[in-house]
N, CA, C and O atoms as a DFTB+ gen file, in Angstrom:
244 C
 N C O
     1  1     -67.424    -121.097     175.686
     2  2     -66.158    -120.060     175.091
     3  2     -65.071    -119.821     175.632
     4  3     -64.286    -119.126     174.985
     5  1     -64.676    -120.286     176.924
     6  2     -63.688    -120.285     177.255
     7  2     -62.669    -121.220     177.088
     8  3     -61.468    -121.012     177.261
     9  1     -63.262    -122.378     176.703
    10  2     -62.410    -123.678     176.207
    11  2     -61.822    -123.209     174.812
    12  3     -60.680    -123.509     174.463
    13  1     -62.682    -122.455     174.047
    14  2     -62.083    -121.939     172.243
    15  2     -61.289    -120.929     172.732
    16  3     -60.279    -120.870     172.031
    17  1     -61.272    -120.023     173.695
    18  2     -60.010    -118.986     173.779
    19  2     -59.064    -119.499     174.199
    20  3     -57.971    -119.023     173.889
    21  1     -59.145    -120.793     175.160
    22  2     -57.791    -121.342     175.696
    23  2     -56.988    -122.158     174.645
    24  3     -55.790    -122.439     174.689
    25  1     -57.902    -122.478     173.692
    26  2     -57.238    -123.851     172.354
    27  2     -56.652    -122.297     171.697
    28  3     -55.430    -122.441     171.645
    29  1     -56.923    -121.229     171.305
    30  2     -56.623    -120.169     170.512
    31  2     -55.436    -119.606     170.781
    32  3     -54.545    -119.317     169.982
    33  1     -55.478    -119.400     172.482
    34  2     -54.012    -118.739     173.349
    35  2     -53.007    -120.114     172.704
    36  3     -51.979    -119.896     172.063
    37  1     -53.497    -121.459     172.994
    38  2     -52.472    -122.523     172.760
    39  2     -51.684    -122.392     171.344
    40  3     -50.487    -122.632     171.188
    41  1     -52.541    -121.991     170.407
    42  2     -52.031    -121.899     169.026
    43  2     -50.891    -120.760     168.893
    44  3     -50.069    -120.893     167.987
    45  1     -50.821    -119.829     169.617
    46  2     -50.276    -118.959     169.287
    47  2     -49.042    -119.009     169.711
    48  3     -48.197    -118.210     169.308
    49  1     -48.671    -120.360     170.951
    50  2     -47.687    -120.493     171.579
    51  2     -46.706    -121.692     171.125
    52  3     -45.538    -121.885     171.462
    53  1     -47.641    -122.540     170.144
    54  2     -47.493    -123.657     169.712
    55  2     -46.419    -123.268     168.608
    56  3     -46.756    -122.228     168.043
    57  1     -45.072    -123.863     168.074
    58  2     -44.503    -123.305     167.138
    59  2     -44.325    -124.533     166.052
    60  3     -43.753    -124.404     164.970
    61  1     -44.905    -125.710     166.528
    62  2     -44.520    -126.773     165.658
    63  2     -44.435    -126.940     164.142
    64  3     -43.556    -127.420     163.427
    65  1     -45.978    -126.231     163.794
    66  2     -46.448    -126.114     162.366
    67  2     -45.970    -124.695     161.814
    68  3     -46.233    -124.695     160.611
    69  1     -45.493    -123.716     162.111
    70  2     -45.076    -122.420     162.077
    71  2     -44.418    -122.433     160.469
    72  3     -44.670    -121.544     159.655
    73  1     -43.580    -123.550     160.199
    74  2     -42.775    -123.395     159.150
    75  2     -43.790    -123.834     157.679
    76  3     -43.760    -123.520     156.489
    77  1     -44.393    -124.455     158.280
    78  2     -45.571    -125.276     157.258
    79  2     -46.433    -124.089     157.101
    80  3     -46.806    -123.945     155.937
    81  1     -46.846    -123.225     157.902
    82  2     -48.099    -122.193     157.797
    83  2     -47.289    -121.085     157.143
    84  3     -47.922    -120.447     156.301
    85  1     -45.985    -120.701     157.352
    86  2     -45.364    -119.854     156.601
    87  2     -45.179    -119.927     154.962
    88  3     -45.497    -119.069     154.138
    89  1     -44.659    -121.023     154.776
    90  2     -44.888    -121.909     153.516
    91  2     -46.173    -121.759     152.740
    92  3     -46.225    -121.447     151.551
    93  1     -46.950    -121.949     153.328
    94  2     -48.297    -122.018     152.787
    95  2     -48.754    -120.855     152.488
    96  3     -49.405    -120.815     151.444
    97  1     -48.600    -119.662     153.198
    98  2     -48.840    -118.372     153.024
    99  2     -48.367    -117.628     152.179
   100  3     -49.002    -116.749     151.596
   101  1     -46.757    -117.997     151.953
   102  2     -46.117    -117.788     150.789
   103  2     -46.427    -118.198     149.437
   104  3     -46.531    -117.472     148.449
   105  1     -46.573    -119.553     149.524
   106  2     -47.300    -120.023     148.286
   107  2     -48.532    -119.497     147.925
   108  3     -48.558    -119.166     146.740
   109  1     -49.658    -119.288     148.593
   110  2     -50.817    -118.545     148.212
   111  2     -50.285    -117.211     147.869
   112  3     -50.223    -116.987     146.660
   113  1     -49.942    -116.405     148.553
   114  2     -49.398    -114.955     148.182
   115  2     -49.087    -115.039     146.807
   116  3     -49.781    -114.411     146.007
   117  1     -48.076    -115.774     146.400
   118  2     -47.440    -115.540     144.952
   119  2     -48.374    -116.742     143.853
   120  3     -48.572    -116.721     142.638
   121  1     -48.720    -117.554     144.747
   122  2     -49.520    -118.525     143.757
   123  2     -50.597    -118.223     143.162
   124  3     -50.763    -118.289     141.944
   125  1     -51.460    -117.845     144.029
   126  2     -53.148    -117.098     143.463
   127  2     -52.642    -116.113     142.388
   128  3     -52.870    -116.445     141.225
   129  1     -52.124    -115.192     142.555
   130  2     -51.889    -114.243     141.833
   131  2     -51.501    -114.699     140.358
   132  3     -52.035    -114.393     139.292
   133  1     -50.510    -115.447     140.596
   134  2     -49.937    -116.119     138.739
   135  2     -50.996    -116.942     138.370
   136  3     -50.846    -117.364     137.223
   137  1     -52.046    -117.337     138.938
   138  2     -53.205    -117.899     137.959
   139  2     -54.064    -116.877     137.700
   140  3     -55.153    -117.108     137.176
   141  1     -53.764    -115.916     137.959
   142  2     -54.931    -114.955     136.973
   143  2     -53.665    -114.161     136.116
   144  3     -54.069    -113.476     135.176
   145  1     -52.361    -114.177     136.310
   146  2     -51.509    -113.454     135.481
   147  2     -51.696    -114.738     134.141
   148  3     -52.283    -114.502     133.085
   149  1     -51.126    -115.934     134.453
   150  2     -51.249    -116.935     133.413
   151  2     -52.356    -117.303     132.612
   152  3     -52.309    -117.950     131.566
   153  1     -53.423    -116.813     133.218
   154  2     -54.786    -116.671     132.618
   155  2     -54.684    -115.670     131.327
   156  3     -54.989    -115.929     130.163
   157  1     -54.133    -114.370     131.904
   158  2     -54.261    -113.052     131.366
   159  2     -53.303    -113.516     130.114
   160  3     -53.670    -113.735     128.960
   161  1     -52.138    -113.596     130.587
   162  2     -51.083    -113.995     129.352
   163  2     -51.569    -115.248     128.346
   164  3     -51.187    -115.230     127.176
   165  1     -52.240    -116.105     128.730
   166  2     -52.821    -117.164     128.024
   167  2     -53.778    -116.464     127.065
   168  3     -53.669    -116.630     125.850
   169  1     -54.781    -115.626     127.641
   170  2     -55.732    -115.021     126.800
   171  2     -55.081    -114.100     125.631
   172  3     -55.508    -114.083     124.476
   173  1     -53.892    -113.275     126.148
   174  2     -53.289    -112.332     125.015
   175  2     -52.812    -113.212     124.232
   176  3     -53.116    -113.040     123.052
   177  1     -52.066    -114.242     124.502
   178  2     -51.496    -115.233     123.402
   179  2     -52.283    -115.698     122.363
   180  3     -52.007    -115.700     121.164
   181  1     -53.590    -116.212     123.085
   182  2     -54.660    -116.866     122.046
   183  2     -54.978    -115.318     121.078
   184  3     -54.893    -115.444     119.857
   185  1     -55.250    -114.241     121.510
   186  2     -55.700    -113.305     120.495
   187  2     -54.479    -113.275     119.690
   188  3     -54.855    -113.139     118.526
   189  1     -53.442    -113.323     119.725
   190  2     -51.974    -112.855     118.710
   191  2     -52.083    -114.190     117.896
   192  3     -52.023    -114.026     116.677
   193  1     -52.233    -115.492     118.336
   194  2     -52.345    -116.406     117.633
   195  2     -53.759    -116.469     116.478
   196  3     -53.630    -116.931     115.345
   197  1     -54.977    -115.960     116.971
   198  2     -55.903    -115.557     116.241
   199  2     -55.527    -114.783     115.256
   200  3     -55.640    -115.113     114.076
   201  1     -55.092    -113.792     115.612
   202  2     -54.676    -112.753     114.645
   203  2     -53.713    -113.242     113.667
   204  3     -54.038    -112.788     112.570
   205  1     -52.660    -113.976     113.582
   206  2     -51.799    -114.215     112.890
   207  2     -52.277    -115.394     111.753
   208  3     -51.937    -115.536     110.578
   209  1     -53.114    -116.097     112.520
   210  2     -53.913    -117.196     111.755
   211  2     -54.701    -116.435     110.964
   212  3     -54.651    -116.817     109.794
   213  1     -55.475    -115.421     111.162
   214  2     -56.686    -114.817     110.240
   215  2     -55.427    -114.184     109.122
   216  3     -55.385    -114.707     108.009
   217  1     -54.504    -113.153     109.426
   218  2     -53.521    -112.779     108.336
   219  2     -52.774    -113.825     107.546
   220  3     -52.548    -113.533     106.372
   221  1     -52.409    -114.832     107.926
   222  2     -51.911    -115.857     107.228
   223  2     -52.960    -116.683     106.120
   224  3     -52.603    -117.338     105.141
   225  1     -54.052    -116.488     106.492
   226  2     -54.997    -117.127     105.618
   227  2     -55.710    -116.387     104.473
   228  3     -56.496    -116.892     103.671
   229  1     -55.206    -114.787     104.546
   230  2     -55.653    -114.022     103.546
   231  2     -55.236    -114.333     102.414
   232  3     -54.028    -114.562     102.473
   233  1     -55.734    -114.478     101.194
   234  2     -55.115    -114.413      99.873
   235  2     -54.347    -113.470      99.429
   236  3     -54.549    -112.290      99.718
   237  1     -53.268    -113.907      98.592
   238  2     -52.350    -112.996      98.337
   239  2     -53.205    -112.000      97.179
   240  3     -54.111    -112.389      96.441
   241  1     -52.611    -110.562      97.263
   242  2     -53.451    -109.438      96.394
   243  2     -52.914    -109.492      95.137
   244  3     -53.343    -108.755      94.250
């Protein structure tokens, strides 16, 4: 257990990969929510296209 704590304490002092970790966290903070936003917008666009296709296929009165 002591060896694990020593390794974890070493990670806090080591700043070699800090920039990569920060970029990973920034991309995760914006990228993961955008997946759901794009999925929602795609479903809205598909519903709109279905409505337009339905209205265009109606016969003229």
